Residue, then its C-alpha position, 0 to 999 in steps of 0.5 A: x442543756x443541764x438547765x433545761x434538763x433540771x427544768x424538766x426534772x422539777x416540773x416532773x417532781x412538782x406535778x407528782x408531789x402534788x398528785x401524790x399529796x393529794x392521793x396521801x391526805x385528801x382522798x376522801x373529798x376528791x372522791x365525793x366530788x368525782x362521784x357526783x359526775x355521772x362519767x367518773x365512777x371511781x373503781x379503786x379503794x382508798x387504800x391502793x390509791x394511798x399507796x399509790x400516792x406514797x410511791x409517786x411522793x417517793x419517787x418525785x423526791x427521787x427525781x430531785x435528789x442530786x447524785x451523792x454517791x457519783x463521787x466515790x466511782x462505785x455508782x454511775x452517774x444519776x442512776x437514782x434519778x434515772x431509776x426514779x424518773x423510770x418508776x414514774x414513767x412505768x407509773x403513767x404507762x400503767x395509769x394510761x392504760x387504766x383511763x384508756x380502758x375506761x374511755x377517758x382521755x389519757x394525754x396527760x399521762x402520755x405526756x408525763x411519760x415523754x417528760x420521764x423520758x426526756x429527764x432519763x435520756x437527759x441524764x444518761x452518762x455520755 
């Protein structure tokens, strides 16, 4: 079971490292491509997208972080991983609300929320 949870963590981190890196470094070309389509009007600013990209990358690295404080007994096991996965889940709930208000598909957002929940439940101490 531990291997399956690690696969979920790596997949979750990989998705958010990719998305966050795109938001951080190539926002202008992505928005030019999105503006060329009539149904995709961008309503966010470059600064807000860069902030979201930075948060996504930071939380993705936190999901991959091994628990270094568990040996001293002060911090429960995998609290960093669970907190970062919860943060990514909250981001995706907000993204799903954003997409549903714009009448866009939000299936990917819900799938990522489910993956974050899988990591949180899998890393919960028994």
